[in-house]
C-alpha positions as CSV (number, residue, x, y, z in Angstrom):
1,M,52.0,76.5,30.0
2,A,52.9,73.7,32.4
3,D,52.6,70.1,31.2
4,A,50.6,69.1,34.1
5,E,48.0,71.9,33.4
6,L,47.6,70.8,29.7
7,E,47.2,67.2,30.7
8,Q,44.6,68.0,33.3
9,I,42.6,70.2,30.9
10,R,42.8,67.5,28.2
11,K,41.6,64.8,30.6
12,A,38.7,67.0,31.8
13,R,37.7,67.8,28.3
14,L,37.8,64.0,27.2
15,E,35.8,63.1,30.2
16,Q,33.2,65.8,29.3
17,L,32.9,64.5,25.7
18,K,32.5,60.9,26.9
19,A,29.8,62.0,29.2
20,Q,28.0,63.9,26.3
21,Q,28.5,60.9,24.0
22,G,27.0,58.5,26.6
23,A,24.0,60.6,27.1
24,S,23.3,61.1,23.4
25,S,23.9,57.6,22.1
26,G,21.9,55.9,24.8
27,G,23.7,52.6,24.3
28,A,22.6,52.1,20.8
29,P,24.0,48.7,19.2
30,G,26.2,48.8,16.1
31,G,28.1,51.9,17.2
32,G,31.6,50.8,16.1
33,Q,31.8,53.3,13.3
34,S,30.2,56.1,15.4
35,Q,32.8,55.2,18.2
36,A,35.6,55.7,15.8
37,E,34.1,58.9,14.6
38,A,33.5,60.1,18.1
39,Q,37.2,59.2,18.9
40,K,38.4,61.3,16.0
41,Q,36.2,64.1,17.1
42,Q,37.4,63.9,20.7
43,E,41.0,64.1,19.5
44,A,40.3,67.0,17.1
45,E,38.6,68.9,20.0
46,A,41.4,68.1,22.4
47,R,44.0,69.4,19.9
48,Q,41.9,72.5,19.2
49,S,41.7,73.1,23.0
50,I,45.4,72.9,23.4
51,L,46.0,75.1,20.4
52,N,43.6,77.7,21.8
53,Q,45.7,77.8,24.9
54,I,49.1,78.1,23.4
55,L,48.3,80.5,20.4
56,H,47.5,84.2,20.4
57,P,44.3,84.9,18.3
58,E,46.3,86.4,15.4
59,A,48.6,83.3,15.3
60,A,45.5,81.1,15.3
61,D,44.1,83.1,12.4
62,R,47.3,82.8,10.4
63,L,47.4,78.9,11.1
64,G,43.7,78.8,9.9
65,R,44.7,80.6,6.6
66,I,47.5,78.2,6.1
67,R,45.2,75.3,6.7
68,L,43.0,76.6,3.8
69,V,45.9,76.6,1.5
70,K,47.9,73.6,2.5
71,E,46.4,71.3,5.2
72,S,49.5,69.1,5.6
73,R,51.6,72.0,6.5
74,A,49.2,73.4,9.1
75,T,48.9,69.9,10.6
76,D,52.7,69.6,10.8
77,I,52.9,73.1,12.4
78,E,50.2,72.1,14.9
79,N,51.9,68.9,15.8
80,R,55.2,70.8,16.4
81,L,53.4,73.3,18.6
82,I,51.6,70.6,20.7
83,T,54.8,68.8,21.0
84,L,56.7,71.9,22.3
85,A,53.8,72.6,24.7
86,R,53.8,69.0,26.1
87,T,57.6,69.2,26.6
88,G,57.3,72.4,28.5
89,Q,59.4,74.3,25.9
90,L,56.7,77.1,25.5
91,R,56.9,79.6,28.2
92,Q,54.2,81.9,26.9
93,K,51.6,82.0,24.1
94,V,52.9,81.8,20.5
95,T,52.7,85.1,18.7
96,E,52.1,85.5,15.1
97,A,55.9,86.5,14.7
98,Q,56.9,83.3,16.4
99,L,54.7,81.3,14.1
100,K,56.2,82.9,11.2
101,D,59.7,82.0,12.3
102,L,58.5,78.4,12.9
103,L,56.9,78.4,9.4
104,A,60.2,79.5,8.0
105,A,62.1,76.8,9.8
106,V,59.9,74.2,8.6
107,A,60.0,75.5,5.0
108,E,63.8,75.3,5.1
109,N,63.7,71.7,6.3
110,Q,61.2,70.7,3.6
111,E,62.5,69.6,0.2
112,E,61.1,72.0,-2.5
113,E,59.2,70.5,-5.4
114,R,60.9,71.2,-8.7
115,I,59.5,71.2,-12.1
116,V,61.9,69.9,-14.8
117,V,61.2,70.9,-18.4
118,D,62.6,68.5,-20.9
119,R,62.8,70.5,-24.2
120,R,63.0,68.5,-27.4
121,K,66.4,68.8,-29.2
122,G,66.7,68.8,-32.9
123,W,63.1,69.4,-33.7
124,D,62.6,71.7,-36.8
125,D,59.5,73.6,-37.3
126,E,58.5,74.9,-40.7
127,D,57.1,78.0,-38.9
128,D,60.6,79.1,-37.9
129,D,61.2,79.9,-41.5
130,L,58.6,82.6,-41.5
131,L,60.5,84.5,-38.7
132,D,63.5,85.1,-41.1
133,L,61.3,87.3,-43.3
């Protein structure tokens, strides 16, 4: 995917969304919050458009399942994929196997959460005497 192609598609989509927003809002006053929401919606649609272009359907499905479990990891992977696409490092669509490799690389870089169990020492329980019977 060429960087120029992605940029052109993104601009066309943003212009289309702006035209739709202008037609539907009709210049209503007090649209500060709606403009922010519309901007977020446009960014989300632009991201989705880019991802649809660079991911095979199986990889997109896997990324969707990851989003259900851990949205922060899915967003991180999406950001990495979009960055790779914009810099021209992706020569073809990302397959599910390539997505798995990327997930493994990200998992290695992330610090694992550890659960530390601190047991009480020197605590005597009367019930322990029953076990000696």
